[in-house]
Kinemage of the C-alpha trace (Angstrom):
@kinemage 1
@onewidth
@group {chain A} dominant
@subgroup {mainchain}
@vectorlist {calphas} color= white
{ca met a 1} P -27.754 27.227 -8.938
{ca asp a 2} L -29.659 26.603 -5.704
{ca glu a 3} L -27.918 28.345 -2.781
{ca gln a 4} L -27.965 25.255 -0.548
{ca leu a 5} L -26.435 23.165 -3.326
{ca arg a 6} L -23.749 25.798 -3.881
{ca glu a 7} L -22.867 25.836 -0.177
{ca lys a 8} L -22.738 22.043 -0.110
{ca ile a 9} L -20.331 21.987 -3.061
{ca ile a 10} L -18.135 24.617 -1.393
{ca glu a 11} L -18.015 22.620 1.842
{ca glu a 12} L -17.116 19.407 -0.012
{ca val a 13} L -14.294 21.129 -1.889
{ca leu a 14} L -12.936 22.673 1.315
{ca glu a 15} L -13.073 19.295 3.031
{ca lys a 16} L -11.054 17.750 0.211
{ca ile a 17} L -8.532 20.562 0.506
{ca arg a 18} L -8.224 20.022 4.272
{ca thr a 19} L -7.777 16.290 3.735
{ca arg a 20} L -5.088 16.887 1.141
{ca glu a 21} L -3.247 19.260 3.487
{ca gly a 22} L -3.405 16.772 6.323
{ca ser a 23} L -1.805 14.083 4.164
{ca gly a 24} L 1.372 16.160 3.800
{ca asp a 25} L 1.461 15.620 0.047
{ca ala a 26} L 4.260 17.929 -1.020
{ca ala a 27} L 4.288 17.002 -4.692
{ca pro a 28} L 0.839 17.351 -6.247
{ca arg a 29} L 0.546 16.756 -9.979
{ca lys a 30} L -1.044 20.155 -10.569
{ca pro a 31} L -0.082 23.503 -9.092
{ca ala a 32} L -3.756 24.080 -8.282
{ca ala a 33} L -3.471 21.497 -5.493
{ca asn a 34} L -1.253 23.836 -3.472
{ca leu a 35} L -3.821 25.901 -1.690
{ca arg a 36} L -3.336 26.801 1.883
{ca gly a 37} L -0.771 27.495 4.572
{ca arg a 38} L 0.510 29.825 7.222
{ca ser a 39} L 3.389 32.179 7.418
{ca pro a 40} L 5.929 31.585 10.201
{ca asp a 41} L 5.534 33.559 13.397
{ca thr a 42} L 7.256 36.913 13.276
{ca ala a 43} L 7.849 39.740 15.680
{ca val a 44} L 7.855 43.201 14.134
{ca ser a 45} L 8.461 46.293 16.216
{ca ala a 46} L 6.508 49.438 15.418
{ca pro a 47} L 7.096 53.042 16.498
{ca trp a 48} L 6.129 53.760 20.076
{ca pro a 49} L 3.417 53.901 21.428
{ca val a 50} L 1.764 51.546 18.932
{ca his a 51} L 3.338 48.099 19.304
{ca asp a 52} L 2.476 46.061 16.220
{ca ala a 53} L 3.968 42.878 17.532
{ca gly a 54} L 3.470 40.423 14.707
{ca ser a 55} L 2.152 39.519 11.318
{ca ser a 56} L -1.203 37.867 11.007
{ca gly a 57} L -3.131 34.990 9.693
{ca thr a 58} L -3.412 32.645 6.772
{ca gly a 59} L -4.296 34.925 3.909
{ca ser a 60} L -2.257 33.656 0.973
{ca gly a 61} L -2.910 30.508 -1.005
{ca arg a 62} L -0.075 28.149 -0.111
{ca thr a 63} L 0.443 24.783 1.507
{ca glu a 64} L 2.215 23.890 4.748
{ca gly a 65} L 2.519 20.178 4.012
{ca ser a 66} L 6.048 20.422 2.591
{ca gly a 67} L 7.265 23.019 5.053
{ca lys a 68} L 7.789 25.502 2.194
{ca pro a 69} L 5.464 28.217 0.942
{ca glu a 70} L 4.082 26.937 -2.347
{ca phe a 71} L 2.296 28.872 -5.053
{ca leu a 72} L -0.237 28.368 -7.828
{ca ile a 73} L 1.670 30.292 -10.481
{ca val a 74} L 2.858 28.012 -13.283
{ca his a 75} L 6.565 28.373 -14.167
{ca pro a 76} L 7.435 31.532 -12.175
{ca lys a 77} L 10.582 33.287 -13.313
{ca asp a 78} L 12.169 33.263 -9.831
{ca pro a 79} L 10.409 30.685 -7.596
{ca asp a 80} L 12.857 31.058 -4.693
{ca ser a 81} L 12.284 34.803 -4.475
{ca leu a 82} L 8.535 34.262 -4.645
{ca arg a 83} L 8.702 31.762 -1.785
{ca arg a 84} L 10.690 34.222 0.321
{ca met a 85} L 8.113 36.929 -0.362
{ca met a 86} L 5.256 34.591 0.577
{ca ser a 87} L 6.959 33.592 3.822
{ca arg a 88} L 7.060 37.224 4.909
{ca thr a 89} L 3.527 38.346 4.187
{ca thr a 90} L -0.041 37.186 4.642
{ca ala a 91} L -1.108 38.971 1.455
{ca arg a 92} L -2.606 36.722 -1.201
{ca ile a 93} L 0.348 36.622 -3.556
{ca gly a 94} L 1.444 33.702 -5.696
{ca val a 95} L -2.154 32.558 -6.252
{ca gly a 96} L -1.919 32.575 -10.048
{ca lys a 97} L -4.937 32.513 -12.321
{ca cys a 98} L -7.003 30.263 -14.554
{ca gly a 99} L -7.582 32.158 -17.766
{ca pro a 100} L -8.895 35.623 -16.817
{ca arg a 101} L -9.959 34.621 -13.297
{ca leu a 102} L -8.600 33.218 -10.051
{ca his a 103} L -8.368 29.501 -9.398
{ca thr a 104} L -11.498 27.985 -7.903
{ca gln a 105} L -9.579 26.952 -4.781
{ca thr a 106} L -8.411 30.535 -4.259
{ca ile a 107} L -11.940 31.894 -4.591
{ca leu a 108} L -13.309 29.309 -2.150
{ca lys a 109} L -10.578 30.093 0.384
{ca leu a 110} L -11.383 33.777 0.033
{ca arg a 111} L -15.070 33.088 0.663
{ca ala a 112} L -14.284 30.895 3.663
{ca asp a 113} L -12.065 33.580 5.222
{ca his a 114} L -14.718 36.207 4.578
{ca ala a 115} L -17.341 34.012 6.273
{ca ala a 116} L -15.080 33.546 9.302
{ca ala a 117} L -14.613 37.314 9.541
{ca arg a 118} L -18.370 37.915 9.422
{ca asp a 119} L -19.011 35.260 12.057
{ca ser a 120} L -16.473 36.819 14.405
{ca val a 121} L -18.331 40.135 14.230
{ca phe a 122} L -21.898 38.875 14.614
{ca gln a 123} L -21.479 35.990 17.058
{ca asp a 124} L -21.194 36.426 20.817
{ca ala a 125} L -18.202 35.283 22.834
{ca asp a 126} L -18.293 31.756 24.219
{ca gln a 127} L -19.820 31.944 27.694
{ca thr a 128} L -17.842 28.906 28.856
{ca val a 129} L -14.602 30.830 28.254
{ca leu a 130} L -15.825 33.732 30.384
{ca asp a 131} L -17.091 31.388 33.105
{ca ser a 132} L -13.802 29.489 33.233
{ca leu a 133} L -12.012 32.761 33.992
{ca gly a 134} L -14.568 33.818 36.597
{ca leu a 135} L -15.584 36.966 34.711
{ca phe a 136} L -18.897 38.640 35.288
{ca thr a 137} L -20.485 40.425 32.313
{ca val a 138} L -21.756 43.964 31.915
{ca gln a 139} L -23.058 45.729 28.835
{ca thr a 140} L -22.726 49.123 27.199
{ca lys a 141} L -25.711 51.226 26.183
{ca cys a 142} L -26.015 49.191 22.975
{ca arg a 143} L -29.090 46.972 23.195
{ca asp a 144} L -28.046 44.481 20.532
{ca lys a 145} L -25.375 43.737 17.948
{ca gln a 146} L -27.000 45.801 15.224
{ca glu a 147} L -27.057 48.907 17.401
{ca phe a 148} L -23.476 48.225 18.434
{ca leu a 149} L -22.357 48.236 14.796
{ca thr a 150} L -24.306 51.348 13.831
{ca arg a 151} L -23.848 53.439 17.002
{ca pro a 152} L -20.186 53.458 18.046
{ca asp a 153} L -20.920 56.264 20.510
{ca leu a 154} L -23.176 53.979 22.576
{ca gly a 155} L -20.435 51.351 22.674
{ca arg a 156} L -18.267 53.847 24.564
{ca gln a 157} L -20.766 54.259 27.410
{ca leu a 158} L -21.859 51.834 30.134
{ca asn a 159} L -25.544 51.401 30.846
{ca asp a 160} L -26.779 52.178 34.362
{ca asp a 161} L -26.893 48.533 35.457
{ca ala a 162} L -23.319 48.020 34.296
{ca ser a 163} L -22.019 51.004 36.248
{ca ala a 164} L -23.771 49.841 39.401
{ca lys a 165} L -22.499 46.271 39.040
{ca ile a 166} L -18.908 47.376 38.478
{ca arg a 167} L -19.025 49.554 41.596
{ca arg a 168} L -20.495 46.674 43.572
{ca glu a 169} L -18.256 43.833 42.334
{ca cys a 170} L -14.902 45.452 41.624
{ca arg a 171} L -11.996 46.530 43.778
{ca met a 172} L -11.670 50.307 43.952
{ca his a 173} L -8.468 52.357 43.425
{ca pro a 174} L -6.362 49.595 41.805
{ca asp a 175} L -2.955 50.259 40.311
{ca val a 176} L -4.113 48.427 37.186
{ca gln a 177} L -7.621 47.576 36.030
{ca val a 178} L -7.740 44.864 33.359
{ca tyr a 179} L -10.926 43.805 31.603
{ca ala a 180} L -11.939 42.164 28.319
{ca ser a 181} L -14.411 43.149 25.622
{ca asp a 182} L -15.728 41.677 22.394
{ca gly a 183} L -15.132 44.774 20.282
{ca leu a 184} L -15.467 43.693 16.660
{ca ser a 185} L -14.311 40.097 17.086
{ca ser a 186} L -15.783 37.628 19.548
{ca ala a 187} L -13.501 35.008 17.979
{ca ala a 188} L -10.499 36.913 19.343
{ca val a 189} L -11.908 36.610 22.853
{ca asp a 190} L -12.568 32.881 22.438
{ca ala a 191} L -9.124 32.179 20.982
{ca asn a 192} L -6.858 34.300 23.180
{ca leu a 193} L -8.401 35.347 26.471
{ca ser a 194} L -7.842 32.103 28.408
{ca asp a 195} L -4.104 32.322 27.725
{ca ile a 196} L -3.405 36.023 27.974
{ca leu a 197} L -5.462 37.084 30.995
{ca pro a 198} L -3.867 34.795 33.654
{ca ile a 199} L -0.356 35.607 32.397
{ca leu a 200} L -1.121 39.319 32.498
{ca thr a 201} L -2.709 39.441 35.955
{ca asp a 202} L -0.123 37.140 37.564
{ca gly a 203} L 2.740 39.079 35.968
{ca leu a 204} L 1.443 42.414 37.220
{ca lys a 205} L 1.086 41.069 40.754
{ca glu a 206} L 4.654 39.758 40.636
{ca lys a 207} L 5.770 43.292 39.766
{ca gly a 208} L 4.115 44.523 42.961
{ca leu a 209} L 1.132 46.214 41.298
{ca ser a 210} L -2.378 45.815 42.672
{ca val a 211} L -4.778 44.426 40.049
{ca gly a 212} L -8.483 45.208 40.019
{ca thr a 213} L -11.284 42.662 39.559
{ca pro a 214} L -11.370 41.557 35.900
{ca phe a 215} L -14.684 41.398 34.047
{ca tyr a 216} L -16.156 41.334 30.535
{ca val a 217} L -17.923 44.109 28.609
{ca arg a 218} L -20.380 43.110 25.889
{ca tyr a 219} L -20.730 45.447 22.883
{ca gly a 220} L -17.711 47.472 23.975
{ca arg a 221} L -15.655 49.999 22.055
{ca val a 222} L -12.180 51.101 23.140
{ca gly a 223} L -13.403 54.372 24.626
{ca val a 224} L -15.508 52.725 27.334
{ca glu a 225} L -12.264 52.132 29.234
{ca asp a 226} L -12.205 55.862 30.011
{ca glu a 227} L -15.484 55.637 31.922
{ca ile a 228} L -14.325 52.473 33.685
{ca ser a 229} L -11.091 54.180 34.723
{ca glu a 230} L -13.009 57.083 36.263
{ca leu a 231} L -15.538 54.759 37.866
{ca leu a 232} L -12.910 52.695 39.697
{ca asp a 233} L -10.265 55.405 40.098
{ca ala a 234} L -7.699 53.159 38.408
{ca lys a 235} L -4.202 54.462 37.798
{ca val a 236} L -3.767 52.301 34.678
{ca val a 237} L -6.560 50.714 32.674
{ca cys a 238} L -6.039 47.968 30.087
{ca val a 239} L -8.714 46.482 27.842
{ca leu a 240} L -8.160 43.230 25.919
{ca leu a 241} L -10.342 43.843 22.881
{ca gly a 242} L -11.263 41.898 19.748
{ca glu a 243} L -10.098 43.801 16.687
{ca arg a 244} L -11.877 44.296 13.377
{ca pro a 245} L -11.340 40.976 11.526
{ca gly a 246} L -9.708 40.742 8.130
{ca leu a 247} L -9.239 38.021 5.552
{ca ala a 248} L -5.868 37.066 7.057
{ca thr a 249} L -7.281 36.309 10.516
{ca ala a 250} L -10.521 36.771 12.424
{ca glu a 251} L -8.895 36.185 15.834
{ca ser a 252} L -6.706 39.247 16.346
{ca met a 253} L -6.808 40.927 19.742
{ca ser a 254} L -5.268 44.199 20.924
{ca ala a 255} L -4.533 45.687 24.322
{ca tyr a 256} L -5.332 49.394 24.755
{ca ile a 257} L -3.576 50.819 27.797
{ca cys a 258} L -3.835 54.265 29.358
{ca trp a 259} L -2.572 56.161 32.403
{ca arg a 260} L -5.393 57.905 34.303
{ca ala a 261} L -7.874 57.656 31.431
{ca thr a 262} L -10.666 60.243 31.446
{ca val a 263} L -13.807 60.584 29.358
{ca gly a 264} L -13.185 62.867 26.397
{ca met a 265} L -9.397 62.566 26.418
{ca pro a 266} L -7.504 62.477 23.069
{ca glu a 267} L -6.759 59.110 21.492
{ca ser a 268} L -3.061 59.963 21.458
{ca arg a 269} L -2.922 59.112 25.170
{ca arg a 270} L -3.457 55.398 24.494
{ca thr a 271} L -0.676 52.861 24.083
{ca val a 272} L -1.541 49.830 21.955
{ca val a 273} L -0.166 46.300 21.696
{ca ser a 274} L -1.704 44.719 18.606
{ca asn a 275} L -1.800 41.565 16.464
{ca ile a 276} L -2.232 39.179 19.379
{ca his a 277} L -3.159 35.798 17.893
{ca arg a 278} L -1.601 32.428 17.152
{ca asn a 279} L 0.063 33.574 13.888
{ca gly a 280} L 1.146 36.971 15.214
{ca ile a 281} L 2.404 37.447 18.739
{ca ser a 282} L 1.120 34.542 20.812
{ca pro a 283} L -1.246 35.419 23.681
{ca val a 284} L 1.165 34.035 26.287
{ca glu a 285} L 4.059 36.093 24.933
{ca ala a 286} L 1.797 39.120 24.599
{ca gly a 287} L 0.709 38.839 28.231
{ca ala a 288} L 4.315 38.978 29.421
{ca tyr a 289} L 5.137 41.851 27.093
{ca ile a 290} L 2.083 43.890 28.147
{ca cys a 291} L 3.180 43.495 31.795
{ca asp a 292} L 6.446 45.238 30.929
{ca val a 293} L 4.633 47.981 29.023
{ca ile a 294} L 2.229 48.596 31.918
{ca glu a 295} L 5.119 48.680 34.387
{ca gln a 296} L 6.794 51.361 32.282
{ca ile a 297} L 3.552 53.341 32.027
{ca tyr a 298} L 3.088 53.131 35.794
{ca arg a 299} L 6.672 54.187 36.476
{ca gln a 300} L 6.571 57.158 34.094
{ca gln a 301} L 2.920 58.015 34.877
{ca ala a 302} L 2.332 58.543 31.168
{ca ser a 303} L 1.005 56.661 28.159
{ca gly a 304} L 0.558 57.134 24.430
{ca val a 305} L 2.704 59.783 22.788
{ca glu a 306} L 3.746 61.087 26.216
{ca leu a 307} L 5.451 57.819 27.122
{ca gln a 308} L 9.202 57.788 26.669
{ca lys a 309} L 10.490 54.562 25.153
{ca gly a 310} L 13.351 52.821 26.876
């Protein structure tokens, strides 16, 4: 089959699915009509210092039109238990099968989620989002996206122009330096940054902490925050970074926070707040929570495994 024709068919089927979902039809004649949905927001605590604050995404094949998780399995033995399981996970359970293979709708949803994940890696962040927040942009030593993906070491180092611009534009010796980076998901930046950054910076100022000039790092890995911390002599550094996308969501962001970060330090010194997206911990809620975490880090002058919870 011609590739363009195949893509056209896929798009038409997905459009029909979206239309069916929008109609709120809770009683389709065939189980195959129940395709898509989202799990309710959850808040799951993880062992300190990694704060996995929520579940993610829209991975399973179920509908939200009726308000209940629905499945494609015909005549399940215990449908109520299956619904409860589906409401607590984004794994693709309850999708059933058609003969020896998955339903066509399930396969198309899988392909669509995979395409969204690929796009989030290879596309750049929306410049209008960065401009609306007044962020200037610097770049690591990676020259393009391909080099960024194949040379993680270069993504942990600023190029010379970036270092000079940060020194010129940013406030020195802040209590907290916050910045954003694409990481492995530009979609996470587009979806979350406008909500989380103002909440975070305003909250830190209300706590009496001085906040450095925020900016954006293109082609950035987590470790570049160590160089930024040394460059600005920041007590605490926090990067809002797009995480590696999965099939559940392509918009997940994490905050990596460290006290007195230095180049070459062990990863165990970082504290992480993860799963920041609309179906995990919302960016507004995450911003407020990260303020509390940073305040504790500042008070104890420690982060990562050295930070005492409580």
